[in-house]
Structures are given as structure tokens and as C-alpha cells.
N, C-alpha and C positions, 0 to 999 in steps of 0.2 A: 583429224589430229589437229590442235592449235600452240604453240606453243606459248604455256603463260607468260612467259618473261615478255610478251608484244603489246602495245596495247587494245583496246576492243579495236576491232577496226568500222569505222563508220558507219556503213552499211548497217553492225549493228547495235549502234547508240543510234542511229537514225531509226532503227524497227522500237527499240528499246522507246523513246521518247514518243511514237506514234501508238506505243501499246500502251504506253502505262498514264493513268490523268491522274494531269499535275496540282486538281483540283480537289474536291471534298469525293469524285467517288470510288465506291466501293473498287479493288483492284485484288484478284487471282485470291480467290476463297482460301483455299489453304496456305496462302500467302497472308493472308488478314485473321488467318489461326494459329499462327505460328504460338509456341510457349517461350519460343527465346527470347527470354528478356534484354536481351541486348537489341535485337531486333527496332530498328530507328519506329517502326509505327505500332507498337505494343505499346510507348508509350500512352499515359494520361494526357487529354487532349484538355490545356489548360486554357487557351483562345486561339478563335480560325476555328475554318482556314478565312482566310480575307487577303487585301493584294498586298501586302507586306507586313509581315512581323522580324520583330530583330529585339536579341536583347533581355532574355526571360532573365529579369533578377531577382533574388528574394532577400527577404530574413526570417527568422521563425520570432516570433513573441513572446517573449515569457509571463509577459505581462497579461495577452489578452490567452491565456489558456493551449504557448503553443502553437497558435493561430499562423499561418505562412501567407505573409503577404509579399508578394511580385510585383517590379513594374518595368513595361516593355512598351518596346516603342512602336506603332502602329501608325498603319494608313490604308488610304481604298485602294492608293493608286501601286507601284512599282518602288523599289527603295532609291532615298532622294526624294522622291513624288511630294507636289505640292501637301499642305498639310497634314504632313506627319506629325507625330504627335505623342504622347503619352496616355498612357493608360495603365491603373493596377487590378487586380486579380487577388483574391485570397480565398485560402481554405482551412478550412475549421477540421475538415480530419485527415490530416497526416498528406493530402496530397494528392488524392483521392477521387475527389470532388472540387469544383471551382465556382466561385462569383461569376453571376456577370460586370464584363470590361467597366473600369469608372475612370473618366477621363480626368487628369491633375488641371486640366489645361482650357477649362471648357467653355469658355467665354471669350475667345480669342483665335483665329486664321492662322498667327504666328507659328509657323515653323517648331517643332521641340521635338528631343529623338534625346536617345542613348543615357539611360539615368543608369546612379547608380545611390542604393538607396543603406540607409545605415537605424538600429535601432538604439536608443538610449534605453538605462534602464528604467523611466520610467512609465514604459511602455510606446512612445515618440517617435513618430518614424520620420525621418527627414529625408528627402529623392532630392540629387542632386543632380542636373542635366543641362546640354545644349537648349540654346534657345538663338532663335533671330530675332533680338528681339526689339529691334530697330528697322526693320523688314528689308534690309538690306536686297536690290531685286538685280542690279544692274555691276558689271566691274566692266572700266574703261568704256561704261556706254556701251555695251552691250547685256543683253538678257540671259542671265543663268539660270538653269534649272533647277539646279541643286544645292540649295539652300539648307541641308542641314547639320552642316562641319561649320560654321560662322556663327560667329556673333558671339556672347559671351556664358557662362555659365550660370547659372539659378537654380532658388532652392525653395521649397514648399514642405510642409509637414504635415501628417496625421496625430493626431492625437488618442483615433476610433479604432487606429489598427485598416485606414481605408476604407472607413465606409462616409468620409467625407475628407476634403484636403483643405487646408488653409485658405483664407481668403486670400490672404496678399503674398506673393511669389519675391524673393530675395536674392539680389543680386552675390553670385561667389566671387569674390576679386581675387586678381592674381596680377601680378605683374608684365609689361611689357619687356621683354629681352631684343636683343638685335633680330632675330630669327621673327617676332611680329611684324617690328617696323619695317623689316625690306619686304615685308609680304607681298601678293600680289594688290594688296588693297592700299600698301602705303602704312599700312600700320593702322589707318582707320577703322580697320575691322580683323579681331582673329580669326585665322582658321584653325581650331584645334577641334578634338573632341576625344571619349573617355568610352573605356571598356572594359578597366578595371570593376574588382569589388572593394570595396574599407573593407580594410583589415585595423585593428587594433594595436595597441603598442605603450609600455610603462612610459609615460610623461619625463623626460629628463629632470634629475632636480634641479634647474640653474636657477638663480633667479629671476624674478620679474613678475607685473600683473598677467594677466589673464590667461589664469591656471598654469601658470608655467611650475612654480614651485612648489605644489601644491602635492604632486604626485597624479596617483591616477590614470590610466588612460586618455591616449591621445589616438588620433584616430589621421589614417595616411591612405592614399589611393593616388595611383596613375593615371596622368594623358600621355597626349599626342598635340608636337605646334609642329602646324606646316606653313612653308611658308610659301611655298608655291599653288596658286587653285587649280584642283580644288584638293588631290590626292599625288605630289609629287614632290621630290624631295625639292633642298634640304629637310630632315624633319628634326626636331629635338622631343625624346623624350625625360619629362618634369612628372614633379609630383607636389600633391596637394597635400596640406598636412591642418589641424587645429588643436589646436590641446582642452579646447572645452565645451566642443560641439555636445558630449556625452552628459556633462552635468548642468548647463546654463539654460536656463529656461527662455530666456528673452535673444530671439533666434539672431536681432541689430548687437545682441554683446558677442556675438559668437567670431572669434578669433582663429584668421584664416593666413594661410601661409604657406609663397609656393617654394621650392626646394629643389634642385641642390641649389647653397649659396653660389651667386656669382651670373655672370651672362648667359654662360649658357648650360645645358642640360646633357641625357647620355645621347649619343652617336651610335649610326652601326658600328659593326668593329672595322677594323683596318682606317679609323678616321674618314671615312668616303663621304664622298654629296650620293646617298644612294639613298633606302626605303630604310626606316627605323622606326614602328610606330606598336601601339597597344600594350604599351607594357603594364605588367602586372607584380607589381612589389610585395616584398612577405618578411615581415620581421622573422628574424632571427632569435632562437631562444638558447640556445649555449653560452655564448657570450655578447649576446644582442649584438646590433649591424643587424643589416637589409641585405635583400638577395632581388634581384631586378631580372626577369627576361622579360625579350620583346619580339615583335617579327620582322620578318627583313627581308627580299628580295635573294636574296644570296642561294638559298637552299636551306637553311639551316636557324637554329633559334637562339638569337640574339641573351645574353646575360652581361650582368656586370653588380658588384655587393663592393660593400661598405663594411666594414666597423665599426662606423661612427653610430650611437646611439639619437641621434636627431639626424641620420639621414643627409644633412646637410653636407658633407662632405666626405671625400677620401672617398671614393670610389673607382673600383678597380678598372685600370683600361678594358672597354669591352670586348669580350670576348665569344666565345661559342660555348652552349650547357654539354654538358658531360655527363654519360656515365659511369657508373659505377663498372672494375672491370671484374667477373664474377670467376673466383681461383678455385682449385682445387678443397680450399677446405674454408673461403670467405671469399673478401672482397680487398682489392685497391684499386688508388684512385688515380687514375690512367697522369700518364705526362701527356705534354704537347697541344695544341690547340688546331688539327687539322684532321677531315671525315676518316683518316686513318687509327685517328689516336681513339674515336669511340663520341664522334659527339650528335648530338640530338636534331636529326630531320627537319623542317617546318617548311613550306611552302608559305605566301602570305593569306595565311589564314589563320584566326583568332584561337589563341590555347585560354586558358584560366589552371592557376596556380593558389591556392587552397590550407590552408593546416584544418584537417581536420579530423578531433579526438573522436574514436581511439584510431583513426587508423594512419592519422601520422600528417609527411605533408606529400600530396595529391597534385599531379599534373596533367590535363587535358591536353594531345597537342596530336598535328596527323601524320608525323610521322613518314613525310615521304618531304621530296627537297622539287617536287615540280614546281616552275616556274609562273607557272600562268591561275587563273583562279578558276581552270575547271579542271576536270579527276584529278582536283586533289584534295578533297575533303571529305573525303569517305572512304573506307571508318573513320571513328573519333579512337584514340587508342588514349588510354591509363596511366602512368605509373608514378611508384613510387621516387621520394628522394631522401635523402641521409644528409646532415647535416656537418662536414667534415673541413677541418681549416679555413672556417669563416666563410665557407661558400655551400653550394650543394650537389649534389653526384646522384643520378641517378636507375634508378631499373631499366630490366629490361619490358615493353613495355606490354597491356593487355588492351587485345580488341575488345573495347566494353558499349557500342554502338556503331548500326554496320544498315544500310540501306542493301541486300544483295541483289534488285533487280537494277538498280540505277545507277552505275557506278558514279556517274556525273553528280550526282546527288550533293547536297551543301549543307548538312548540320552544322552549327555554327554558334557564336555566341553564349556559352551555356554557363551555367552557374553551377555550384555545389554543394551541398549541404545534410546537413545531421538535422534530427527532429530528436527532441527528448521522448524516448519510451519505444522509439521504433531504431531495430536492429538496420545497417549497412546506410548508405546515403539516396540522397536522392541528385538528380542531375537534370536539369531543367533544359531548354534548346530551343531553337526555330532552325529549319530547313526555307526559311524566308518568308514562310506562309501561315506555319501554325505551329502556333506554341506546345510543348509537350514536354511531362514530368515523366522523368522513367527511374525507378526503383533497382537499384546494382546493391545485392545481397552481399549482408556479413559476412558469409566462407568468402565471396571470391577477393574480397577486399581485404581481408585478414590474409589468405595464401599469397597476391600482392605482396603486403606490407612486410609480411617476410622471408621476401627476396635474401637477404642482403645473407640472413645466415640457414637460408631449409637446406638441409640436408639427409632426405630421407628419399629415398624410393617408392615413386606412385607405384600402384598395384593392381587397382583399380583398370579394368576393362581389359587386360592382359588379354592377349589371345594366343602369343605365341616367346619364347622367349628361348636365348642359348646363351650359354658362360664358353665356352673353348669354344677356341679356332679352328679346332680338330668335328664338331657339330653339320654334316650338309644337311638335314633336312631338321626338320620338326612341323609337329602333328599343325593344322591349323583348323579353325570352322568355314565350310564350303562357303555359309552364308556371312556373310560380313558386316550385317546389318546396316551399310552403308549405302547412301542414297544420296544426291543432292538435290532430291524431287517433301523430303524429310524438311521441318525446320526444327524439329527440337534440341531444346539443347546439349550441346556435346556432339552430336552427330560427323562423326567422319572419321577420320587413320591418322595414329603420330608412329612412326617409326626412329626408335633412336638406336644406335648401334657405334658401336669402335670399330677405329682404322688406322692402321701403322704401316708406315713406308709408303703413303698414296701415290707417294710420284713414283714408283713403280706401275701402276697401274696403266693395265692394258685397255687401250680403248676400242669402246661399244663392248668390254667387260659385264657380265650383268653379276652386280654383285646378293640380292635377291629375289626373288621371284619366285607367284603361285603359277604360274602360266608361265613354261618355256617354249610353246608349241605356236602359241599364235604370234602375227602383227601385230605394230602396231594397233591398227582400225580394228582388230576382235580381238585385242585383249581382252583376257577376264579373269581382272584380279587388278593384282601389281605387279610391281618392278622396281629396283633401282639398279639402273646402269649409267657408265662411262662414259659422258657425250661427246668428249673433246681432249686435245693430246692436253690441254689445260689443266685434265683432269677433274674439269667439271663433272660436278653427279647430277641425275638427271632420275626426275618421279615417275611413271606413268600408272595413272589409275581407270579401269575400264569393264562395263560392261557388258562389254561383247560384239559390242558396235558402236558406241562413243566411248574416246579416249581422252583425256585429260590428262597434261604433259605440261609439268616445273620443271626449270633449270635453277640449279643455286646457284649463288650470282661470284663475280670475277674476286671480287674480295674475300668471300669466303671459301673460295675453292685453291687462291691462293694462300690462307692460312692452314689446310690439312694439306696442300701440293710438296710434303715433306717425308723426311725418312721414321719422326717422332710417331707418337701414338695421339689420336686426336678424338673426341665426342664428336658425333655427328647426330640433328634431331627433324624433323622434317615429320611436320602438323601441317594436314587435312581436313579445314573448318569446311564443312559440308552446309552448315547452317546460314554461314557468310555467303559464302562461298570463295573462299582465302586459303592461302596457300604460305605457309612458311617454312626456313630453311634457320636452323639450329648447327653453332659450329663454337668447343670450349663453351659453351655455355653463353654465349652472345647471341641474340636477336639477327638474321643476316639486315644488312638493309638499302644493300647495293652500291656500300662505297662513295667514292666520287664519280666510277662511271656507270652510272642506274641512280634514278630516282627513288628508286625502291628497290628493297629485294624479299618483299614477298608481293602475292599479284593475285587480281578477280579472278579467274578461272570463267569461261565464260562458256563452258562445256554442260547441259545437264543431263546426269546419269542417272539411267534407271539401281534398281539393287543389284550392287556386286555379288556376283557368285564365281568364288576362287576354282579355276578351271582343275585346281587337284586340292586333297585335303590335305598336300604339306608343303612345308615354307619351304624351297630351293635353296641352299647356299654354295656364297661361292668360298669358301674359307679363305685360297689362296685367287684374285684375281687379278694377279698379272704377277712379274715377278718378283717375289718378295712384298708381295702385299699382299695386308690381311687382314681378314675381316675377323674380328675377334670376341665377342658377344652381340647381343640387339635385343630388342624386346616390341612388340607390336602389340598396338593396342585399340579397339574397333568403337574409339572416342577421341576429341580431339583436346589434346592434354594443356593447360592454362601454361603462357612460358614460363611460370614461375616452377611448376610441376617440373617440365623440360630439367630448368636449371636446377631443380632438386637431385633431379636424376642425372646429374653431370657431376654434381659434389659427388654421390653416392658410391658410384661407377669409377670413381679414383679415387 
């Protein structure tokens, strides 16, 4: 029996690294044949595998029959290795097959990397990227091995959707500020990079040349300035904008501007000298203005927003990105800016923020507060945002991409986009060696984007339910169709139930079980018990020889540990091998005491056969502690479905 709140033991991780080939060898045939679209390895390979691949960013070119063009950073060695370069690939069939990679800089060995593309109405595609244009190889007389984030921004373009690229490159200029002038190179070389996607916004109708007064669309994207080589703070978030790139045919006449105005960009929350980098900026639609998120090393996702339609000024003091709070009838916006008020956890890992019709504003992030690069980038979670009061609030997230065999895998630097004529959307990403495209279904996205209003009881997959605290048992199938050795979508277990006066719960009390005779090591079926004096709930699921255990985190446990009525949800996602807890429509995230509220389980279990054909209930599991009602499913519900159940049951 293994406590799922604890990390994988190093022996298990060592076994994983020894057993799972890291290159292109076929692994675990049953895993390879998984039908779960969220499985990382079910994506369509775009490029690779090879030494290093990152940041596959894409455009859909309407002028070329909606062909997809993506640019990606590639290298024969490792991340930051000499010879990094930009490549492009295309797909003419909606992302199912891809062309051979083509270098954007075929005639140079100068490092170039981390590109962002944008397409104009004529079909011309520009790619802006880093380049060590002056071949800087030393700092203070010492050789530097990484030269992928120093130099200048440059640009090339293609007029045939990536079949060839312009013979000339163009520098994308921006002004130096104190963080550049005081950097490790004394301002002679800039340290910077961009991982944003280019966004469009209505050009401000102000006077002046260069297309500023003619309306139409401007472009904007974010980047990071660094003071201390290579990636040490101070750091600042800035944005590059152009009012005429989308209309000007002569690249020499494109107007560029760096914003915000002034000498300093956005900094980490609290104005601390710490990491604040890799911004994603999003134009707001309701009243104009902009929202920006960026990663930190404090365990949370930073944000700032402005009502200024030029993004030059008015940025709010940086804070933390926030969830909306699901209520019994809808939602409200939380007050405060602390881990206890619902802020988004994210490690020092890449996010992506975009507005995609018809699904609205979507954010890819990692939903944990680990402070290291390892064990923090798997799985990827997707959330939806609503715009209110000039800022964004986010839904409870869904697992969207995972590697179930290797929790230390690192999918990242994703793009997401829709293709006309295709339902759903495509996510592109790499785990540093292979670039893949993943097709996300329309139904999944529709449920997520309706989370703020969903008020529906999900019945599909129900195998047991009760509606009264007087019920002591209900029938349940003996065969749960539950195993962690099958990888089809939805395989799993979901339990939703209501409790009242949980503060009176008795330690060790069993709320519900399909096996009231076996010990934990030989459990057949599942049970929910009160784990300790703090009222933490624990679930156990067993096949008679192997048992997984998952305990609710302290913050969620404290939320139900009173005399009132609460909704509790548990999801065992056997395909992803992840367990999640919910309380009152909120997905437990571990609060300030744990890096995460969800957990990988490292116990493979076979077919779960209930010891009893009845689900035994404990209407009173302590003095006046009451189990009110409940519902059990033989599948893993989406978080949005659990939220809908919460509203419906209240």
C-alpha cells in the first residue's frame, strides 16, 4: 500500500528511466495502442526525435487553403547546445501529416532560436526569433556554452507558406533600458528571449504615421529581459508591438515599438528580485486593454492587466492569477491574493494563453507549485477564463496531456489553435526531443468552456446512487470495469457525496465501502475513510493484491471540517494514473502546505472486482456526522462535470 500524497521513491523513478527508452524506440505495446487522445504519445509526430526540439508555434494560412505552418527550435545536441537553429514544417491535411523540416537560416552556424510566427491577410508569414548575430562566445574572458538567449531579435518571411524563406533577414529593434545596460555584458549584448504567440488587437486611432491612425489591427507579443547571464534575476517582462506589420509590404518600413513606456517592465509580484519571465499577453475584448500572465519561481502564476488600449501604461501591480469561485447558482470572483483565496499554481514552466473561437480564452499550465524543473511539467492542464472587471478569472482545470509512465516527463512550450472546417483544436508541444500535434475534441472543450454556468447532473456511467441519509446500502456491479492496465478514455472511478457536520467525524470511520472485511493490502473494491483527527478523507482502491491510496489535502479537509453541508468529489483517472479531490465545486490544489492536491499513483492494479454486490454506507460516521447522498460512476468524470453535479445537488 502506497500513500499517494508522497512523491515517487527514487528507486521507482530509476526503474522508469531504465525501463523507458528516451529516444524513438517503441515502448510498452499496450501503452502505444492507447486510445486516449490525452496520452502524450498518441500525438502526431511533426518533427523528430532528435537531440533538441522546442517551441513548435503555428499559424493557419487562409491564403493557402488553411495549410498549417509551424516554426520550431531544433538542434543536434541538447537545449542551448551550439548549432541551435530555426526550422519550419507544414501540413496540408489539418495536422495529420507533416513536411520535412526546412531551415530558416541555412547559410550560417550562428545560433538562432525561439521563434514566433504571424500571418498577414496576403498569406505572407513573418517569423521573429533570437539570434546571436555577432557570434558572442565569451563573457569576462570565459567561454560561454549557451548562446541561445543572447543577441538580437531578427525576422524573415515566406510568401509561399514555408516552401522557401526570404534571402534577407531583418533586425527587430527595441530600446535598451536599465536592465540591459546593467547586465552581465555591460549592455554590449542583450540577454532576452520570447515564448509568446503573436496576438492581434485594434490599432489605436491616434494621430501619427506608420499606420497608427488608420485603424486596422496591430500585433503584440511578450518577451523577457534578463540582467544576469544566463537566466538569473533581476528579470522584466516587456512587449513588442507593430501597428503596420500586417499591411506593410516592405519589411524595411515596418514600425516597431517596445512597451510599456518608461524604463522598467513588469516585475514579479511583490517587486522582489526574483524570477518573472516568459509572458503571454492577451488583448481583452469587453472594454479593451490587456492581460498578461508569466511564470515565477514562487510556485504561482503571475499576472498583471491594464485598461490602456495601447498597453503602454496603467498596468496593475503584479499579482497572482485567480480562479473564479464556483457557487451553488453560478460563480463569484474571490477577494485577496493568497494561496488560500484560489490562485493558480505553476512552477517555473511554460504556459500558453490564447483566445480561440468558439471556445473562448484558454490557458495551458501545470497546476502545481514545485520549485524545480523536474517533476513539475507532467501532466498539462487546460483551463478556461472569463473576463470580468478588467481582468481574467479561471475555471477549475482539466487534464489535457499526460505521460502516465514517467511523471518526470516534460511536455512544454505549446501552441494551440483551431483549423477552419475542423471541430476541436490542436495543441502542439515538445518534451524536448519530439514535436507532436494533439487533437482536442470539441465536446471536451465545450464542457470546459461552459463551467461557469453548468448546472447539470451527469448520469452517464452511474453504477450506484442514493438520495437520503437513511440509506444503508445500495446495489453495485461486482465488476467495476476499472483497471490501471487499460488506457482507453474515461477509464476510472468517480465518487460524489454530501456530508454534514464533518467536524464530528470519528477517526477511522468508513463512509462507504464495497469490502468491509479485508485489510488494506487485500482490499477488493473501494472505500472512503476518515484518515485522522483533522478529518482528512482517504480513498482506497484495490484488486485483492494491490491497493492505491489517496488522501485529501489539508486545505480542502479544513474546508469541510465544520458543522455545515459540503459537496465532496473524488476522481480516479486510471488512464492518466492520477487522483483528484473536489470540495464544493473547487479542485483541491494542495494549498500552501503541499505542492499539489492531485497525485500520480504508482500502483498498477488489475480488474477491480467488488467483494460485495452492495455498496455499504455509514449514514452516521461519527456523533452527528452525516453522509447525506451520493453517486458512484465507473468512469473518470471531467472536472466540469463534477462542478455541474455540485450545483445540481445544491
